[in-house]
C-alpha positions in Angstrom: -26.5 -24.0 11.2 -25.1 -20.3 10.9 -22.0 -20.6 8.9 -21.4 -16.8 9.0 -21.4 -16.9 12.8 -18.6 -19.2 13.6 -14.5 -17.7 12.8 -13.4 -18.4 9.3 -10.7 -20.8 10.1 -13.4 -23.5 11.6 -16.0 -23.0 8.7 -16.3 -25.9 6.6 -18.2 -27.9 4.3 -18.7 -31.7 3.6 -14.8 -31.5 5.6 -13.7 -29.2 3.5 -13.1 -24.9 4.8 -15.0 -22.2 3.0 -12.7 -20.4 0.9 -14.3 -16.9 1.1 -13.4 -15.0 -2.2 -10.9 -11.4 -1.7 -13.0 -10.1 -4.7 -15.3 -10.5 -7.4 -13.7 -10.5 -11.2 -16.8 -8.0 -12.3 -15.1 -5.8 -9.7 -11.5 -6.3 -10.7 -11.8 -2.4 -12.7 -12.9 -0.4 -9.5 -11.1 -2.0 -6.9 -7.8 -1.5 -9.0 -9.1 2.6 -9.7 -9.9 3.4 -5.9 -6.8 0.9 -4.8 -4.5 3.8 -6.5 -6.3 6.9 -4.5 -4.2 4.9 -1.4 -1.2 5.7 -3.5 -1.9 9.2 -4.6 -2.9 10.6 -0.9 0.6 8.4 0.6 2.7 10.9 -1.1 1.2 14.3 0.3 1.3 12.1 3.6 4.7 11.9 3.0 5.9 14.9 1.7 4.9 16.4 4.9 7.3 14.3 6.8 9.9 16.7 4.6 8.2 19.6 4.7 8.3 20.4 8.5 12.2 19.8 7.5 12.5 22.2 4.8 10.5 24.9 6.0 12.4 25.2 9.4 15.1 26.6 7.3 13.8 28.3 5.2 11.1 30.1 7.5 13.5 29.8 10.5 10.9 28.0 13.0 10.7 26.2 15.6 10.1 22.5 15.8 6.9 23.2 17.4 5.6 26.2 14.6 6.6 23.2 11.7 5.0 20.6 13.5 1.8 23.0 12.7 2.0 21.7 9.4 0.4 18.4 10.6 -2.4 20.9 12.7 -3.2 22.7 9.0 -3.6 18.9 7.0 -5.7 17.0 9.6 -7.6 20.0 10.5 -8.8 19.2 7.3 -9.7 15.6 7.1 -11.5 16.2 10.6 -13.2 19.1 9.3 -14.3 18.2 6.1 -15.2 14.0 6.9 -18.7 14.4 7.7 -19.2 16.5 4.9 -17.9 13.9 3.0 -19.9 11.6 4.3 -23.0 13.2 4.0 -21.9 14.0 0.0 -21.3 9.9 -0.3 -24.4 9.2 1.2 -26.2 11.0 -0.8 -24.9 11.2 -4.3 -22.6 7.9 -3.6 -19.0 7.0 -3.8 -18.2 7.5 -6.7 -19.0 11.6 -6.9 -17.6 11.8 -3.5 -14.1 10.1 -4.7 -14.1 12.7 -7.9 -14.6 15.9 -5.1 -11.8 15.0 -3.7 -9.5 14.3 -6.2 -10.5 17.8 -7.2 -10.1 19.3 -4.1 -6.6 17.5 -3.6 -5.1 19.0 -7.0 -6.0 22.7 -6.2 -4.7 22.2 -2.9 -1.4 21.1 -5.2 -1.7 24.1 -7.2 -1.6 26.5 -4.5 1.9 25.8 -3.7 2.6 28.3 -6.6 1.7 31.5 -5.4 2.3 30.2 -1.6 6.0 30.0 -2.9 5.8 33.1 -4.9 4.5 35.3 -2.3 6.5 33.3 0.7 4.6 33.3 3.3 4.2 30.4 6.3 0.6 30.5 6.2 -0.2 30.4 2.7 1.5 27.3 2.7 -0.5 26.0 5.8 -4.0 27.2 3.6 -2.3 25.4 0.9 -2.7 22.0 2.7 -5.3 22.1 4.3 -6.7 22.4 1.1 -5.3 18.9 0.4 -6.4 17.5 3.0 -9.8 18.5 2.5 -9.4 16.2 -0.6 -7.7 13.6 0.8 -10.8 13.6 3.8 -13.2 12.8 0.5 -10.8 9.8 -0.7 -10.4 8.6 3.0 -13.8 8.7 4.4 -14.9 7.1 0.6 -12.5 4.6 -0.1 -11.8 2.6 2.9 -15.8 2.0 2.7 -15.8 1.4 -0.6 -13.0 -1.6 -0.9 -13.9 -2.7 2.7 -17.8 -3.1 1.7 -16.9 -4.5 -1.8 -17.1 -8.1 -1.5 -17.2 -10.7 1.3 -17.5 -9.5 4.5 -15.4 -12.0 5.6 -12.4 -10.7 3.8 -13.4 -7.0 4.3 -9.7 -6.7 7.1 -7.9 -8.6 3.8 -9.0 -7.1 1.4 -8.5 -3.4 2.8 -5.2 -4.2 3.6 -4.8 -5.9 0.0 -5.6 -1.9 -0.6 -3.5 0.2 1.6 -0.6 -1.7 1.2 -0.5 0.4 -1.6 -0.1 3.0 0.9 3.3 3.0 1.8 4.1 2.8 -2.1 2.9 6.3 -2.1 4.5 7.7 1.1 8.1 6.2 -0.5 7.7 8.2 -3.3 6.1 11.2 -1.5 10.1 10.5 0.8 12.1 10.3 -1.9 10.4 13.0 -3.9 10.7 15.0 -1.0 14.9 14.2 -0.2 15.6 15.1 -3.8 13.9 17.6 -5.4 13.1 19.8 -2.0 15.8 19.0 -0.2 19.2 21.0 -1.7 21.6 19.3 0.9 22.9 22.3 1.7 23.4 23.2 5.6 25.2 26.0 6.6 27.0 26.4 9.5 26.6 29.4 11.8 29.5 31.4 10.7 28.5 30.9 7.0 25.1 32.2 7.4 26.1 35.3 9.4 28.7 36.2 5.7 26.1 35.3 3.5 23.4 37.9 6.3 26.0 40.2 6.2 26.4 40.6 2.2 22.5 40.0 1.9 22.4 37.3 0.1 21.2 35.0 3.1 17.0 36.5 2.0 17.3 35.1 -1.0 19.0 32.0 -0.1 16.0 31.2 1.8 13.1 32.3 -1.1 15.2 29.9 -3.0 14.5 27.2 -0.7 11.4 27.9 -0.4 10.8 27.5 -4.3 12.0 24.3 -4.3 8.5 22.7 -2.8 6.5 23.6 -6.3 7.7 21.4 -8.6 6.6 17.9 -7.2 3.8 19.7 -5.9 2.3 20.8 -9.7 3.0 17.4 -10.9 1.4 15.7 -8.4 -2.1 18.1 -9.2 -2.1 17.3 -12.7 -1.3 13.7 -12.4 -4.0 13.7 -9.1 -6.9 15.6 -11.9 -6.1 13.0 -14.6 -7.0 10.4 -12.5 -10.4 11.9 -11.4 -11.3 12.1 -15.1 -10.4 8.6 -15.5 -12.9 7.6 -12.2 -15.4 9.9 -14.1 -15.5 7.7 -16.8 -15.4 4.6 -14.9 -18.8 2.4 -14.1 -19.1 1.8 -10.6 -20.5 -1.1 -8.6 -23.4 -0.5 -6.0 -22.2 -1.4 -2.7 -23.5 -2.1 0.8 -25.9 1.4 1.8 -26.3 2.0 -2.4 -28.0 -1.0 -3.3 -31.7 0.0 -1.7 -34.2 2.8 -1.8 -32.8 6.2 -1.2 -35.6 5.7 1.9 -34.5 2.9 2.9 -30.6 4.4 3.8 -32.7 7.4 5.8 -33.5 4.1 8.5 -29.4 4.6 9.6 -29.1 7.3 12.6 -26.1 9.3 13.9 -27.1 8.4 17.4 -27.1 5.0 16.8 -23.7 4.6 15.9 -22.9 5.2 19.7 -24.9 1.7 20.5 -21.8 0.2 19.3 -18.6 0.1 21.9 -16.8 -1.0 19.6 -16.7 1.7 17.2 -16.7 4.6 19.6 -13.1 2.5 20.6 -12.6 2.3 16.8 -12.6 5.6 16.4 -10.4 6.7 19.8 -8.0 3.9 18.8 -7.8 5.5 15.3 -6.9 8.8 16.5 -4.2 7.1 19.1 -2.9 5.7 16.0 -2.6 8.3 13.5 -1.0 10.4 16.4 1.8 7.6 16.8 2.4 7.5 13.0 2.1 11.1 11.6 4.2 12.5 15.0 6.5 9.4 14.5 6.9 10.3 10.9 6.8 14.1 11.1 10.4 13.9 13.9 12.0 10.7 12.2 14.4 13.0 10.5 15.5 15.0 13.5 16.0 11.7 15.0 18.5 11.2 13.0 20.2 13.9 13.2 20.6 14.7 17.0 21.3 10.9 17.9 23.6 9.9 15.1 24.9 13.7 13.4 24.3 12.8 9.7 23.0 15.3 7.0 19.3 16.0 6.0 19.9 13.7 2.9 20.7 10.5 4.5 18.5 10.9 7.0 15.5 11.5 4.3 16.7 8.5 3.2 16.0 6.4 6.5 12.7 7.9 7.0 12.5 6.4 2.8 14.0 3.1 4.0 11.2 2.5 7.5 7.8 3.4 5.1 9.6 0.3 2.9 9.0 -1.4 5.9 5.9 0.2 6.5 5.2 -0.9 2.9 6.5 -5.0 3.3 4.1 -4.9 6.8 1.4 -4.4 5.4 1.4 -6.6 2.7 3.5 -9.4 5.0 0.1 -8.5 7.1 -2.4 -9.5 4.2 -1.0 -12.6 4.2 -0.8 -13.5 8.0 -4.7 -12.6 8.3 -5.6 -15.5 6.4 -4.3 -17.2 9.5 -4.6 -15.1 12.4 -7.2 -13.1 13.5 -6.4 -9.6 12.2 -7.0 -8.4 15.7 -5.1 -10.2 17.6 -1.8 -10.1 15.2 -3.0 -6.1 16.1 -2.8 -6.4 19.3 0.9 -8.6 18.9 2.2 -5.5 17.0 1.7 -3.5 19.2 3.0 -5.0 22.6 5.9 -5.0 19.8 5.7 -1.1 19.0 5.9 -0.7 22.6 8.8 -2.7 23.3 10.5 -0.7 20.6 10.0 3.2 21.0 11.0 2.1 24.8 14.5 1.2 23.5 14.2 4.3 20.9 13.4 6.6 24.5 15.9 4.7 26.8 19.0 4.3 24.1 19.1 6.6 21.7 21.8 6.5 19.4 22.1 4.1 16.4 20.2 1.7 18.6 17.6 3.5 18.9 17.5 4.7 15.1 16.5 1.4 14.6 14.2 0.6 16.7 12.0 3.4 15.6 12.9 2.4 12.4 11.1 -0.4 13.1 8.6 0.4 14.4 7.1 1.2 11.2 6.8 -2.4 9.8 4.4 -3.0 12.7 2.0 -0.3 12.8 1.9 -0.7 9.0 -1.4 -2.8 9.5 -2.8 -0.8 12.5 -5.1 1.8 10.3 -7.0 -0.2 8.2 -7.8 -3.6 10.5 -8.7 -0.4 13.2 -11.5 1.1 10.2 -12.7 -2.6 8.9 -13.0 -4.1 12.6 -14.6 -0.5 13.7 -17.0 -1.0 11.0 -18.4 -4.6 11.6 -22.3 -4.6 12.4 -23.2 -0.7 11.3 -25.6 -1.5 8.4 -26.6 2.1 7.3 -24.7 4.1 9.3 -21.1 2.3 7.5 -20.5 5.9 6.0 -21.3 7.7 8.5 -19.1 5.6 10.7 -16.6 5.9 8.2 -16.5 9.4 8.0 -16.0 9.4 11.9 -13.1 7.4 12.3 -11.8 9.8 9.5 -11.9 12.2 11.5 -10.1 10.5 14.0 -7.0 11.4 12.0 -7.3 14.5 13.7 -4.6 12.8 16.4 -2.0 13.5 13.7 -2.6 17.6 14.1 -2.7 17.0 18.2 0.2 14.6 18.9 2.6 15.9 16.6 2.9 19.8 17.9 2.9 17.5 21.4 5.5 15.9 20.4 6.9 19.0 19.0 6.7 21.0 22.5 8.1 18.4 24.4 10.9 18.1 22.5 11.7 21.7 23.3 10.8 21.4 27.2 13.0 18.5 27.4 15.6 19.3 24.8 14.9 15.7 24.0 13.6 14.2 21.0 14.0 10.5 22.4 11.9 11.8 25.4 9.2 12.8 23.1 9.1 9.6 21.4 6.9 8.5 24.9 3.6 10.2 23.3 3.3 7.1 20.7 4.6 4.8 22.6 1.6 5.2 25.1 -0.9 5.2 22.3 0.3 1.8 21.2 -1.1 0.9 24.6 -4.3 1.9 23.7 -4.2 0.1 20.4 -2.8 -3.0 22.2 -5.9 -3.1 24.4 -7.9 -2.1 21.5 -6.7 -5.3 19.4 -6.8 -7.8 22.3 -10.7 -6.7 23.8 -12.2 -3.7 23.0 -13.1 -4.7 19.2 -14.9 -6.9 20.8 -17.6 -4.8 23.1 -20.9 -5.4 22.3 -20.3 -6.7 18.6 -22.7 -9.2 17.6 -20.6 -12.7 17.0 -22.2 -13.4 13.4 -20.7 -9.6 12.5 -17.1 -10.8 13.7 
């Protein structure tokens, strides 16, 4: 009997279920170092949600223009993911991760001159450099963790590592709320008085300067982590254990012979669009429909990210008993219903419905990633890079939501965009992830 061809819950030897290890003890140190990266890149991802609101104030720009923060950020992912995969295919995961950390640090340090100059475009450039580094990290860390052990536990292992990402996200939202938001929200009459007194522009410059310290501290931490990984020996994983000539047998066009992979790229595009769009305008949704000040709205954002973290850890546990794709499909349907409540009942009821979507979206990124990489063999790194490139969904859907909001004068109506995204992810979870996938790879 081929045990690998049977569902994990049904495999047994002499009547006893086979226990698949999550991680071998000798891989614990590199696993911990790479898992910490999920925490580190969660910080700038969710500092962006604070920056959007802050830049609307300090640069006096519209929701659509503020949404370009995410466009610049995720364009870095899109353009650098494939080069990152090629670097790692040639030199290994470790080199790619260290390169990503150095780019990450450089981007955060660019916030200092950007704030001094006071140019919005300079900030977008800095965010692009940060995201370029994160493209290396996500392209390398996700498949590295997925392949660092038994293939039957890849979804659980990646969900566990990804569970530390929302801790970074929560930290980013709290750091932004505490250290970037000043809490000063002026009324039109006060603004007019400051303009007459000549204190308006200095006030805006002071608001812009508040972003410097958090990013400089983050950059220093990232740089030190790069040095730590540089001095650590990494194990060989799938695709690195064979000769260089053997790994060259993988071809880009072969990926399109795997329908489950192609649909994973599309599903990831929709998922990231839904996640980034929801969180980017969550503060605005809170303020529009509950009229809470920006700091309170920021704390609500932190709260929904806590729900996201709880969802990640709980999903890792649930996957011991429920197939990952079925769990993801079920969660997606629940989110379609919750977002519908947020659209139809804007206010406190809608707020809590949107708040809860973070719990149910939490397992989607790592689960789509792991399901998409099944059975790719030597094409795993290139395949991983394409799934990371799908993060461009955040750059597409965030400004799209801003346009819908401006056109309809309703932040609630704009939430129809993530609702449609969850509907496709439900399809992928229940059906798409199995199309063309060999039974033994699933």
